[in-house]
N, C-alpha and C positions, 0 to 999 in steps of 0.2 A: 731378669729384673726389669720392670716396666719403667718408662720414662718418668712416670709420676713418682715411683719409689726412688728412682735415682736422684730426683730433685729434692729429696728429703733434707739434704744439707742446707738448702736455702728455702725450706718450706715450713709452714706452720701446720702441726698436726690438727686434724679435725677433732673437735671436742666430742667425747662420748656423752650421750644423754644421761643426765643424773636420774636417780631413782624417783625423785619427786617432781620430774618434769611435767607430768600430767597435772599435778596439783598447781604448779606454777602457771601452766597454760590456763587452767580454770580461773585462777585468781586474776590473770590478765584479762580474761574474757569478762569477768565480773566488773573489773575497773572500766573496761571499754563501754559496758552498758551504762555506767554512771557518767560517761562523758557527755557534754552538751550536744544536743541534737543539731545536726548541720542543716541549715535552711536549704530548701529545694533550689532556690535561685543560685545560691553559692555552690551547691553540688553540681548544678548544670554548668556553671562557669568553669569548675575544675575539669569536668568532662571535655569541654570544648578546648580549654587551654592546654591540656596534657594528652589529648587523644592523638594517635598517629595519623599521618596524612591519608593513609589508605582507607581510613574510616571517615574522618571529619570532612574531607573534601567531597564525599558523596552527596552532601547537601550544600545548598548555596549559603553564602554568608548572611543574606537577609533572613534566612529561615533558622539557621542553627548556630550562627556565630562564625568567627574567623580564628584560624589557628596558624601557628608557624610564625614567621617573621623574616627578616632579612638574613640570608645565610651567606656569611662571608668566609673566605678561606682560600687556601691555595688551590690552583687548578692543576690537575695531574694529567699527563699525556703518556700514552703507552704505544709501543711499537713492536713489531716482530714480523719476521717472515714466516718460517715454519714454527709450529708450536714446540714447546720444550718437552717433547715426548721422550719416553725411555729410550736410551741408546747405549751402546757399548761405552764403558768408561775409558777404554784405551784402544788405540788402533787408528789406522788411517781414516781421514774424512773422505768419503766418496766424492769424486770429481763432479758427479751429476748433482750432488747436493749444492756444491759451490756454484755451479752454473745456474741452478734454479734460483738460488738466493741472489745472485748477481743481477738477475733479470728484474727482481721486484724490490731490491733494497734501495732505500733513500737515506742519505746522510742527514746529519743535524749538527748543532753546535757541539754537543758533548762528544759526538763521533769525531768531529774535526779535531777537538782538543786531544782526544785519546790517540788519534792517528799521528799527530805531531810528536807526542811522547814516545810512541812506538818507533817512529823513524829515528828519533834522537838517541834513545836508550836501548832499543831492541826489546824492551820489556815495559808493559803497562798493566796496571791493576785497575780493573773495571768494577766499580761498586754499584750494584743495582738490585732491585727486587726480583723475585721469581716471577716467571710468566710475563716478563717485560721485553723479551727479545734480546737479553744480554748475551746469550751464546751466539745468536745470529750476528750481533754486533762484533763479537770477538772474531768470528770467522771472516767477516767482511773487513775488519781491521788488518788481518793478515793478508787478505787479498789486496787491500789498498797499498801495502808496501811491496807488492810485486811477488808475493810468495805463491808458488804453483802447487807445492805439496804441503798438506797440513796433516797434523796428527793430534788426536786427543790423548791426554795423559791421565793416568791413574792418580788420584790424590795420594801423595806420598805419606808414609808412616811418620816421617819427619821432614821438615822443609829442606834440611841440608842434603837429604837423599834425592831431592828433585833433580839436581844437576846430573846425576848418573843416568837419567832417562833421556837426556838431550845430547845425542851423539851424532846428529846429522844436520845438514844445512836445510832445514824445513821450518815450517811455522808450527808452533805448538800452542795448544789451547788447554788450559787447566780450569775446569769449571767447578764452582762451589767449594773453593778451598776454605776449610774451617779454620778461622783465626779467632782465638779467644784470649782472654787475659792469662789463662793457664798455658796457652800455647801461642804466644805472640810472634809476629814477624819482627825480625831485627834487621837493622840497616846493614850490618856486616854480612848477613845471609844474602841480602839482595845484591850487594856489591860482588860477592863471589859468584852469584848466578849470572849477573851481567857479564862478568869476565868469561864465564863458560859460553855464553851466547855469542860473544865476540869471537871466541876461538873457533866455534863451530859455524859461524856466520848464520845463526838461527835467530828466530824471533819467538817471543812468548807473550801470550795474553792470559791473565789470570782474572777470573770473575769471583767476587765475594759478595756476601750479604751486606746491606748497608750498615748493619750493626756490628760488623767485624771490627775487632780491636786493632786498628792499624797504627794508632798513636800518631807519630810525626811522619810516617811513611806516606809518600805522595800517592794519590790515587785519583781517578776520574769518576765522578758521579754520573752514572748512565741516566740521562734524561732524554728519552727518545721523542721523536716527532709525533704529531697528532695521528689519531686513528684514521682520520680522513686521508692524510697523506699516504698512509700505508695501504688503505683500501684502493686508493687511486693507483698506486704502484702495481697492485695486482690486476687492475682492470685495463688500464690504458695500453699495455703492450699487446693486448689481444683485440681491443676495439678501436684503438687510435684515440688521440686526445679529443677529437671533435665530438665523440659520443659521451664524454664524461659529464658535461654540464647537465644534459637531460637525465642521465642515470642518477647523478647526485641530487637532482631535484625531486626524485620519487619519494613519496611519503615514507615508505618502509626504510629507505636508505637514510633519510634525515632522522627518523626515530632511532634507527640502529646506532647512528653516530653520536647521539646524545647520551648513550650509556656506555659503561665500561665493558670491554670484551677482551679475552685473552688473544694472543697473536694467532693461534691456530683457529680460533673461532672467527676472526676477521677473514682469515684465508678461506674458511668454509663458506662464509657469507659471500665472499667475492665469487666463488664458484657458482653459487646460486644466482647471484646478480648477473653473471655472464649467461647462465641458462635462461634467465628472464629476457636478457637482451636478444638471445637467439629465438625467443618465442616458445621455449620449451615449458616454462611454468608461468602462472599468472602472478599478479601483484599480491594477492591474498596469501599464496604459498610462500612468497618471499617474506612477507611480514610475519608469518607464523614461525619462521626459523629462529627469531630472536628469543622467543619464550622457550623453545627447545634448548637453546644454548644455556639459558639460566638454569633450567631443570637439570641439565647434565652437570653443571658446576655444583649444584647443591648435592647431587648424588655423590660426586667425587669427595666432597667435604665429609659427608656422613659415613661413607663406606670405605674410604681409603685408610691406610695405616697412618698417613699424615693428612691433616693435622692430628695431634694427639688428643686424648679425651679432654684435657683441660682447655685446649683451644676450641674443640668442638662445642663445649659448654659455652664458651664466650660467643661463638657464632649464633647459638640459639638465643642467648641473652641479648645480643645485639639485634636479633630479629624482633624481639619484644620491645626493645628500647631504641629502635631506629629513629634517628633525628632527635635524640635525647642526649643528655650529658654522658660523655664517654665513661667518666668515672663511675656513674651509677651502673651502667651495663657491665663494666669490668668487676665492680664490687659484688654485684648480685650473681654474676656468673660463677663465682667460687662456690656459692651454696648449691647451685645446680650440679657442678662438677662433683662435689662430695656425694650427692645423692646418686648420681650416675655411677660413680666408682663403687659404691656399696652394692649395686646390682651386678656390675661387671666383675668385681673381685671382692666378694664379701668378707673374705678371711684376712684381708690386708687393710690396715687402717689408712684411709686416704690422707694425703697431705697436699696442701695448697702452696705452690711456689710463690713466695712473697715478692721476690724481685725476679720474676721470670722475664717473659718477652716484653720488649719495649712497646710503647703505644704505637709507634710508627710501624713496627713489624706486624702487630695485630691488625691494624687497619689495612695494611697491604694484603695480609692473608685473607681478610674479609672482603676484599675489593670495595673498600669503603673510604670515604673522605672525612677528614676532620675540618671543622670550621668553628669560628667564634660567633656567638650570638647571645642575645639577652635571654636569661632564664626567667620564666614567669613564676612568680611566687605570690603568696597572699599579701605580701608587703609591697608588691610592685615588681617591675622587671629589674633583674640584676645583670649588669653588663659583663662581658668577658668570659662567659661559660663555654668551655670547649665541648662541642657536641660531635657526634659521628653519625654518618648516614651511608647506607649502601649506595653505590653508584647507579645500580639498576633498582628501581623502586619495586620490581616484581620479586626481588630476592627474599625479602622478609616474609611475606605471606607464604611463598612457595617453600621456604625452609621450614617454617612451623608446620605446615600441612604435611610435608614429607616425614618429619620426625614423628608426628602423631599417627599417620596412617601406615607408613611403611616400616616403622621401627617400634612396634608395640611393646617391646621389652623396656623401652625407655619411658613408657606412659606413666607408670607409678611415680617415677622420679620427677618427671616434668609436671605432673598434676600436683604433687606435694609441694614442689617449688613455687608454682603459680599461686597455690593457696597461701603459702607463706608471704608472697608478694602482696596479696590482698590485705594482710595484717600490718603492712608497713605504715609508718606514720606519715610518709610523704604522699601528697595527693598524686604526684606524677606516677609513683610506683603502683599505687592502688588502681589508678586509671588504666595503666598499661597491663595490669593483671586482667582487667575486664576485657580490654581489646584483644589480648592474646586468646582469652577464652572464646571470644567471638570468631576469631579466625579458625580456631580449632573446631568450633561448632559448624563452620562452613565445610570443614573436612569430614567431620563425623559428629552429627548432632547428638545422637543418643549417648555416645560415650562421654561427650563433653558435659552433657547434662548430669550424668551419673557421677563423674569425677569432680566436677567443678561447680556448675550452676546450682544444682539442687542442694549440695552441702552448704553453699553460701545462703541460699534462700531458706533453708531449714534450720540455720544456726540460731543461737540465742542473741547474737549481737546485731543490732540494727545496721551497723556499718557494713557487715557482710551482706545484709539484704540489699544495701545500696550497690555493692559490687555486682551482685546477681542482676539487679535492675540495669546497671550499665552494660553488663555483658549481653543481656537479652536485647537491649536497645540497639547496641552496635551490631548484633547478629541480624536483627531485622533490617538495619540499614545496608548490610552486606547481602541482603536477599536470601537469607537462610530460610528454606521452606518450613512451614508449620509453626514458626515462632509466634505469629499472630494468634494462632489457635491456642498455643500454650499460654499466652498472656490472657486471653479471654477466659480460659478454664481456671487459671490461677486467680484472676480478679474476681470471679464469681464463685470460687470454691470456699471451703470451710477452714482452710489452714491460714491462720492470721498472717504469719510471716510471708507466705506466698502471695496473699492478697496485697500486702504492703509492697512487695517487690513488683508485682504487676501494675499496681496503681502508679508507682513512681516511674516505671518504664513507659507507661502510657503518657505521662506528663512530658517525659523527655522526647518521645516520638511525635508528640502533637504537632510540631512545626512541619513535619513531613506528611503526616496522615491525620490532619486535625479533625476531619469529619468522622472518620472511623474511630478515632480516639475518644472524641467527645461522646459519641453514641455508646461506646463500651463503658465509659465512666458513668454516664447517666443510668445505664442498665444496672451496673453494680450498686449504685446508690439506692436503687429501689429494692435491692435484696437485703434481707436482715443480716447484720454482722454476725460472725461466728460467736458461739456462746462464750468462748475464752476471752474474746475482746470485750464483751459486755461485763463479764465478771471481774475482769482486771481493772475496770474503772467504776465499779458500783459505789465505791466510797470516795470517788474523786472530786465530789463537790462540783465546783464550777470549772474544773479543769477540762479542757477539750480532749475527748478521746483520741488516741493516736490514729485510729483509722480515719476519723473525721479530718484530722490534720493532713493525712495523706491525700484524701480527696481534694482538700483545699490546695495543697501543694501542687497537685497535678493540674488543677484548673488555673492556678497562678502561673505555672510555666506556660500553659497554652495561651493564656491571655497576654502575657508579656512578649512571648515569642511570635505569635501569629497575629495578634491584635484584632483588627476590625471584624473579620469573620466570626471569631470566637466571642468577641464583645457583643455582637448583634445576637448570637445564639443565646448567650447567658441572659441578656436583657429580656429576650422573649420567654425564657424559662422561669425567670425569677417570680413573676406574679401568679403563675399557674401551676407550678410544681413544688409542693410543700416539701417533698423529700430532697429536692435539689437546692432549694432556697438557702438553707444554712451554710451549705458548702460554697455556694456562689458568694455569699457575703463575706465569709471568712477568707476565701481566695482573694477577693477584691481588696479587703483590708490588708492582707499580707503583701499584695502587690504594691499598695500605696506606701507601705512601710519601707520598701526598698529605697535606698538612698543614692544608688548610682546606676545610671543606664550603661549599656554596653558601649555606646558611642559618645556620651556626654558625662559630665560630672554632676548632673542634676537627677533628682528622683525620676524614675522612668515614667510613672503615671502623670506627674505634673508636666513633664516635657511633652508627653504624648498629648495631653489636653491642650497645651499651647499650640502645637502643630495642628490639631484637629479644629480648634476654634478659629484659626487663621485660614483654614482651607475653604475652598469654594463650597464644598459639600460639608456641612457642619453636623452630619448625622452622628459621627463618632463622638463629637463633643457633647451632643445631647445625651447619648447613651452613657457616657462617663458621668455626667451630671446626674442622670437617673440613678445610677448605682450609688453615687455619693448621697443622694437624698435617702436612699434605702438604708444606708449605713447609719445616717444620723437619726433616722426614725426607729431603728431597731435598738431595743433596750440592751441587748448583749454587746452591741458594737458601738454605741453612741460615745461612750467615754474614750474608747480607743481612737475613734475617728476624729474627735476633737483634739486629741493629743497629736495626731498626725498633722492636722491643720496647723496646730501651734508650732510644730517644728518647721513646717514650710514657711510660716510667717517670719520666724526668726531668720531663716535662710534668706528671705527676700530683703532683709535689712541691707545686705551687701550684694544682691543679685537682682538687677533691674528686670531681667527677662523673667525670673521666677515671680517677681512682684506683678508683672504684667499678666502672666498666666493665672496667678491667684486672683487678681482683680476680675478677670473674666469668669473664673470658676465660681467665686463667691457671689457674683452678680446672678449667676444661674441658680444658686442655692437659696438666696434670701427671698424667694418668691412666695413663701408662706410665712405667716406671723411667727410660728414656732421657730423655724430656722432663722428668721431675722433676729429673734431674741438671742438664740444660741450664738450666732456669729457675732452679734453686737457685744455680748458678754465676753466672748473669746478675745475679740480685738481690744477690749478695755483692759483685759487682765494679762496679756502677753507682755513679758518684761525682757529686756536685754540683759547682758552679762553684768551691767552696772546697777541693775534694779530699776532702771527707768523704763517708761513705756516704750515698746518697740517702735522705731521710726516708721517701719513699713506698716505696722498696725495703725498708726496715726493717719498715714496717707490713705490706706485702704478704707478706714472709717469715713474719711471725708468723701472718697470716691463713691462709697455706697450710701452716703447721706445718713450714716448711723449716729453721728455725733449730735 
């Protein structure tokens, strides 16, 4: 019986799909199509706010926005001499091992506390996570009380039988004792054990998991010293203390110590650092070892019998939701587990342990930290969200790539799971589905296109097109080859949904490749739209066709994110390119409708104009005024443009800086008799919430001499 089956007593059975599931899915898709269309600027903010660091930090804040925040939480330290490699469960501990450990071991506060307990009671229970050097600490505790001979013990069938194994005056170590609520330790058993130890003049150290159900029984929590102390302990006996400052100052060493490593990995790194000190390897080979260690850890996770399949699914989910709320990663991991289980054991109904591993155990397994931070939502930041992150930032992408490339049997389950994530109502989850697809595309582009990106782009739901656009955008930022060619072909092709996808991706990529993006968009604007796009809007009246909206959205993103270079290009195109002109005007109108800048609480175009008008070079202000004049002069946009100005004037009632910017802008607009009449009428008719004439409008009229 598998571990998953054995957990059925505390598990929820996975629901079997109902016969009408397909109809339900279709109904849901139809409802999705009826949902309001998300504005491009809002979709961009979601991508920036919820994208993982390994994608969003590839571009600067000025170009693409800022993600993340202040990460607060406990700092964790790890220590160990030898790694916790497989070893005989019972038998004498070799003296050579004790001598080697004695040379490199360094004490710490928890060690001193445990040593005192061992001296006083001949017995101490050491509680600590796996791969933290707890067995090393147990052996050194015995060495610290003067024990010369040590022996490892088999975990007993029952704790009461343990005393029978201790029949000599030696030091005993019992590692990984299983203590649960079903098999708890009792005080009477410990008293009997101490009596046996007194009789034989022996000592015993027991190590347990932090989650062991010890109740009121005293134990010492193993909190080892820092990795730097342990690395130094391996190095200085061979080099002397004088060499340590220079070695510790090497860039590969400083980078190595910023990440988590298992004790045996630190020992291996110490050997390479010594080789570098002797001149046997250069600094580049020393730096490359860290990535090799991460890759080895990922391989152990995926190919070993431990962790079990449920925890393997959690590791993959955490790779997708690194630096995101822990609860989201854990919740969605269950769906991946069910899918993987159906592949591995299709004849057994999978079950999800509802109250399985604790959060602390799972983070320890994943070599991850938990921390409290603000969660970004559409309503603003929410404080106190517990998030999780791998200690080594290379773990997440490496784990996803290995699952995809080296374990192809898992691909159907992983692909189906990621597609399900893309249907989630939460922007964070949808964005992480796209970023996961981008990482998988870097590992294998053709398979990722077939399993994920193309199904999204070819779907009926525009929300899935957005996920495809985000995935291609992030793939391009990761440097995946041929993505730019795919975007160009889709943008100029005949499939409407793929054109939509490529146009949106171009808009998102504009801040990084604005010249290439603008050229591709202009090229696409000159090509006739697909027949399906024309026919779908033949009875639309004055409604703007969806493809025209997408071109405008892309230009809007370019304009607001890149600003002056794109503004100058659009001003140059507007009077000479009839195919581009309507898209430029709609894009500028949409940009003016945005009410909040990334950095301020003011409309971004108004704030931009204020900065440009106050600058030494006023070219940008002149260009913005040129586009405003074009909006006011265009019959299709005139009413909307005046409505935007009306909103800005009302805002200026309580915002002196907005009023100052408006004063400068309106001065530039009333240079023609037609605009002077328009602006004068607007200022005469703007009313505040009480029905009175807007105070800002009164002041602006006087400034412009319109009264």
